[in-house]
C-alpha positions as CSV (number, residue, x, y, z in Angstrom):
1,M,111.5,-54.6,4.4
2,D,107.8,-53.6,4.6
3,T,105.8,-52.7,1.4
4,V,105.4,-49.0,2.3
5,N,109.2,-48.5,2.8
6,A,109.9,-50.5,-0.4
7,F,107.4,-48.4,-2.3
8,L,109.0,-45.1,-1.2
9,L,112.5,-46.4,-2.0
10,S,111.4,-47.4,-5.5
11,L,109.2,-44.4,-6.2
12,I,112.0,-41.7,-6.6
13,P,114.2,-43.7,-9.0
14,I,111.2,-44.5,-11.2
15,M,110.1,-40.9,-11.2
16,V,113.6,-39.8,-12.1
17,A,114.0,-42.4,-14.8
18,L,110.6,-41.8,-16.4
19,N,111.3,-38.0,-16.2
20,A,107.8,-36.7,-17.2
21,P,108.8,-33.0,-16.7
22,G,111.7,-33.5,-19.1
23,V,109.4,-34.9,-21.7
24,L,106.9,-32.1,-21.2
25,P,108.6,-29.6,-23.7
26,I,108.5,-32.4,-26.4
27,Y,104.9,-33.2,-25.6
28,I,104.0,-29.5,-26.0
29,S,105.9,-29.1,-29.3
30,L,104.3,-32.3,-30.8
31,T,100.7,-31.4,-29.8
32,E,100.7,-27.6,-30.2
33,S,98.6,-27.9,-33.5
34,M,96.0,-30.1,-31.8
35,D,92.8,-29.2,-30.0
36,V,92.2,-30.0,-26.3
37,V,90.4,-33.3,-26.9
38,Q,93.2,-34.6,-29.1
39,R,95.8,-33.6,-26.6
40,K,94.0,-35.4,-23.8
41,K,93.8,-38.5,-26.0
42,I,97.5,-38.3,-26.7
43,A,98.3,-37.9,-23.0
44,R,96.2,-41.0,-22.1
45,Q,97.7,-43.0,-25.0
46,S,101.3,-42.2,-23.9
47,V,100.7,-43.1,-20.3
48,F,98.9,-46.4,-21.2
49,T,101.6,-47.4,-23.7
50,A,104.4,-46.7,-21.2
51,F,102.6,-48.8,-18.5
52,L,102.0,-51.8,-20.9
53,I,105.6,-51.8,-22.2
54,T,107.2,-51.4,-18.7
55,I,105.0,-54.1,-17.1
56,G,105.6,-56.5,-20.0
57,F,109.3,-55.9,-19.7
58,V,109.4,-56.4,-16.0
59,F,107.6,-59.8,-16.2
60,L,109.0,-61.1,-19.5
61,G,112.5,-59.7,-18.9
62,R,113.0,-61.6,-15.7
63,A,111.9,-64.9,-17.4
64,V,114.4,-64.3,-20.2
65,F,117.2,-63.6,-17.8
66,S,116.4,-66.7,-15.8
67,A,116.5,-68.8,-19.0
68,L,119.8,-67.2,-19.9
69,G,121.3,-67.6,-16.4
70,I,121.7,-63.8,-16.0
71,Q,121.7,-62.7,-12.3
72,V,120.2,-59.5,-10.9
73,E,123.8,-58.4,-10.0
74,D,124.8,-58.7,-13.7
75,F,121.8,-56.6,-14.8
76,M,122.5,-54.0,-12.0
77,I,126.0,-53.4,-13.4
78,A,124.9,-53.5,-17.1
79,G,121.8,-51.4,-16.4
80,G,123.7,-48.9,-14.3
81,I,126.3,-48.4,-17.1
82,L,123.4,-47.9,-19.6
83,L,121.6,-45.5,-17.3
84,L,124.9,-43.6,-16.8
85,V,125.4,-43.3,-20.6
86,I,121.8,-42.1,-21.1
87,S,121.9,-39.6,-18.3
88,I,125.2,-38.1,-19.6
89,A,123.8,-37.9,-23.1
90,H,120.7,-36.0,-21.8
91,I,122.8,-33.7,-19.7
92,V,125.1,-32.9,-22.7
93,N,122.4,-32.8,-25.3
94,A,118.7,-32.7,-24.7
95,D,117.7,-33.3,-28.3
96,Y,115.4,-36.4,-28.5
97,G,115.3,-36.4,-32.3
98,V,112.7,-35.2,-34.8
99,Y,109.4,-37.1,-34.7
100,K,106.5,-36.9,-37.2
101,V,103.2,-35.7,-35.7
102,T,100.6,-38.5,-36.1
103,S,97.5,-39.7,-34.3
104,T,99.5,-42.4,-32.7
105,L,102.3,-40.2,-31.4
106,G,101.0,-40.9,-27.8
107,A,102.3,-44.5,-28.3
108,V,105.4,-43.6,-30.3
109,P,107.5,-41.5,-29.4
110,L,105.8,-40.3,-26.2
111,G,104.8,-43.6,-24.7
112,T,108.0,-45.2,-25.9
113,P,110.9,-44.4,-26.1
114,L,110.4,-41.1,-24.2
115,L,108.5,-42.3,-21.2
116,A,109.1,-46.1,-21.2
117,G,112.6,-45.8,-22.5
118,P,115.8,-47.7,-21.6
119,A,116.1,-45.8,-18.3
120,T,112.6,-46.6,-17.1
121,L,112.8,-50.3,-18.2
122,T,116.2,-50.8,-16.7
123,T,115.3,-49.1,-13.4
124,T,112.0,-51.0,-12.9
125,L,113.6,-54.3,-13.6
126,V,116.5,-53.7,-11.2
127,L,114.1,-52.4,-8.5
128,V,111.9,-55.5,-8.8
129,G,115.0,-57.6,-8.0
130,N,115.6,-55.4,-4.9
131,Y,112.1,-54.8,-3.6
132,G,109.7,-57.2,-5.3
133,Y,106.8,-56.7,-7.8
134,L,104.1,-55.0,-5.7
135,P,106.0,-51.9,-4.5
136,V,107.6,-51.3,-7.9
137,I,104.3,-51.7,-9.8
138,L,102.6,-49.3,-7.4
139,S,105.5,-46.8,-7.8
140,L,105.2,-47.1,-11.6
141,V,101.4,-46.5,-11.5
142,V,101.8,-43.4,-9.2
143,T,104.6,-42.0,-11.5
144,L,102.5,-42.5,-14.6
145,I,99.4,-40.8,-13.0
146,I,101.7,-37.9,-12.2
147,A,102.9,-37.9,-15.8
148,W,99.3,-37.9,-17.0
149,I,98.5,-34.9,-14.8
150,I,101.6,-33.1,-16.0
151,F,100.6,-33.6,-19.7
152,N,97.0,-32.6,-19.0
153,R,98.2,-29.4,-17.3
154,A,101.0,-28.7,-19.8
155,E,100.1,-25.2,-20.8
156,M,99.7,-24.0,-17.2
157,I,103.0,-25.6,-16.1
158,I,104.9,-24.0,-19.0
159,R,103.3,-20.7,-18.2
160,L,104.5,-21.0,-14.6
161,I,108.1,-22.3,-15.2
162,G,108.6,-21.6,-18.9
163,I,110.2,-23.9,-21.5
164,N,113.7,-23.2,-20.2
165,G,112.6,-24.0,-16.7
166,A,111.2,-27.4,-17.9
167,R,114.5,-28.1,-19.7
168,A,116.5,-27.1,-16.6
169,F,114.4,-29.5,-14.6
170,A,115.2,-32.2,-17.1
171,K,118.9,-31.6,-16.7
172,V,118.7,-31.9,-13.0
173,S,116.7,-35.1,-13.3
174,S,119.4,-36.5,-15.6
175,L,122.0,-35.7,-13.0
176,L,120.0,-37.6,-10.4
177,L,119.7,-40.5,-12.8
178,A,123.5,-40.5,-13.2
179,A,123.8,-40.7,-9.4
180,I,121.3,-43.6,-9.3
181,A,123.3,-45.3,-12.1
182,V,126.6,-45.1,-10.2
183,N,124.8,-46.5,-7.1
184,L,123.5,-49.5,-9.1
185,I,126.9,-50.2,-10.5
186,K,128.5,-50.0,-7.1
187,N,125.8,-52.3,-5.5
188,G,126.1,-54.8,-8.3
189,V,129.9,-55.0,-7.9
190,F,129.6,-55.3,-4.1
191,K,127.1,-58.1,-4.4
192,I,129.3,-60.1,-6.8
193,L,132.3,-59.6,-4.5
194,G,130.2,-60.4,-1.4
195,V,130.9,-57.0,0.2
196,K,128.1,-55.6,2.4
């Protein structure tokens, strides 16, 4: 499989798992009392944190799994179940909890667990097993750049689609994530059974 094709196949699942439009209403509510300079700083901080945590997990996670004798198929099934639970929870209840507004909220909770949460970490690690490091890392970088643009244009986007529109988009993204989760579980089971 060529790099471009692998990049395209990994881009959509990462975009859906990271779900920047779904995090947008939370970003706006947490930064509404800040000026433009502070908001831009928080946006950069959140994207940079999400990148570092996800990349660290991709490289260190595989080393840990190798040491423990865990195969990609095992992680596909476990990760798929986890993603399915997360997506169902987001569809049923979009409440991410109450977070205290601080100067580091770009790192926590926006960078992690909202952007680089279990869904993003699981998806990237599984995709690396399927497509390799380069296409997945490129997909992650592109997705995080899109997240940064969304956060920087937050007010304009909310004026266009409204808070309810952003929340509806988050629900649809969660439904897509559930479908990806089912596909991961199915592929993991088929690989263990030797079914093509």
